[in-house]
C-alpha angles and dihedrals in degrees: 000000000000120000096235095052104066140017138142119284096185098229103321117133108240137208109201114202091330098314129102123250108231093230115111130225117259112280088211129035092225094059113116116245121262138193114294136175110266123223122257084184126002120224113241093203111126116238096263094050105049094105094045125108125262091251092054092048090051093049091053094044094046099046118106118254118234087251091068117111120190118239088015101064126057093244096200091053091047090051090053092053123098114232125190129204122242111226115259093003141090089235118117112187128200116253089239122050136196113251105201099196092094097055088054090063102258091138099030136291119319119241099198129066105276090210089057091046094055093038092051090051094051096045092049091055110273104132099170125080127180125194138142146185091258091066103092090332098289099324093111090054093046096048091042089053092058094048094046092051087077095048127079109257092222091061095073148032115223136195136194135181137236133191102057121077130146127042106225114010137109091259101048087148122046118176098165113132095239095051093045091053090045091050091049093049090050092049091052087053096048092045092046089229134133092209144017120218096213129019114192126199104226106227104175105138116096090205093068105138098101090055101044101093087045091056093046098045105025113022099042091042090053090051089051089056092050088048093052090050094051099249094118130018101203138020125224148173128228130186150114101253103072093188090062091051089051090050097049090049092049090051101043131096090201119094110246111204101176142032123191118196130177136205089009101092100050141105095272100036120027098163089133086080089072091059106039096088090051093050092046091048089060091046092247118150115228122221114194120205141159094062094169095042098236093305100319090110100048132090087241091055131216124315115260095257095055107134096220116122125251089254092057095044093048091050093047093048091046087054091045092051094049091051091052094051085060093046091247126135112234088200091063093048090049097049090047090052092050097045092052097042107146114264101359118130097215141352116221115222125187114232126184103173138038090245092056088049090056094042093052091048089050091058096041097049114018119015117059119196112266130253087256093049089048090054092047091052092049091049097051091047093051093042105037117005107039093062087064090073092214093300115177138164102277111126097013112150109265097204090055090050090049090054090051091051089051090056090050090053095248095116092131091063097046108076131163089241087081107090097191141027089241092056092048095045091050088052092055091047089052095062113104113229088217124045099197115132097196126138127291094274102084116170109169109140113246137165108270118233116232115260 
């Protein structure tokens, strides 16, 4: 059996070269993952169009979305972009979204004009932007608001998040209704907008039980009020533990339109594939993010505080080393995989330069990975990543992780107030490497991250 033909896909429904794998999705979320055929190329066809003709698919892909504005957009670029329909709405979102954490300084200062970065992304066909207070403590929203003030509001959809606020205080999460509405109001002011298209409740903490009733009976009710008043158009949930998102949706009387997950639709962890059928059955649009898994799937490697176990780190390092030996970027393979993950609506990608915007658009719209790159990707999944069985960092002992941070000299960031490793790691990821609060035109030179 050739290495590029089969591998384990750990529960993800796969389209191989346009044809459906005969494997079925899990009937129950609790079933263990089993061997599946791995994609050599993944169909981009939305769920409702898989049986349509090539001409029909091209007609849908090439039609202009409602966000298109003549003489503002690059029409040829917009026509080349794939847009996917949100169930039950008239919204069509680009397959690649603009993650605004990077322009807020989460990965260092930005050398290009942020206005130019955002404008280029939108003019080239990206029509979904995601931000949040949590990204550098409102800096992402503030800088983005300045950039968007020069761009037609009709040309994009935007989302923000509520529920998580300070980096290292006793009340890192606050789901009370008054706090949620206050946060939303402040986000609108920073973004200089009258409404937000999607507002996500940020449920990241694994130890969620004490807050569950508050989210169900205060947070979501408050967002329904905001929706009725026209401040938001749709309600979503975002978080790392997918099972908890399913549980909240199942228990809620509030209609949830979107879910956003991170580091679960990636080369090393495609657990999202076990949940896509459930979300689709409930008419919930899926947004994928964290394609590079916080640096695990990059040549540079993860930061020292990354919560992944040694086993995960070693497997990802081995995969990266193998790719490098073939002169192939694992970041490119990882981004292509996340962009084309089956049954998602959009994949969010952080971009902090005009060149990075164009590189990501090139991969999303024009340049498919080569046959050699496909074979290498299949090989690293079979040899190194499938054996991880979608291991993540839920349920990791916080005390042991705290000891690890002490050894790294990060004691001030590791406090007993964090109830889970996922919560603590997300806090560390939320720290801006640069604390400057200057304007939206940051130009400090820095090393570019690939893709």
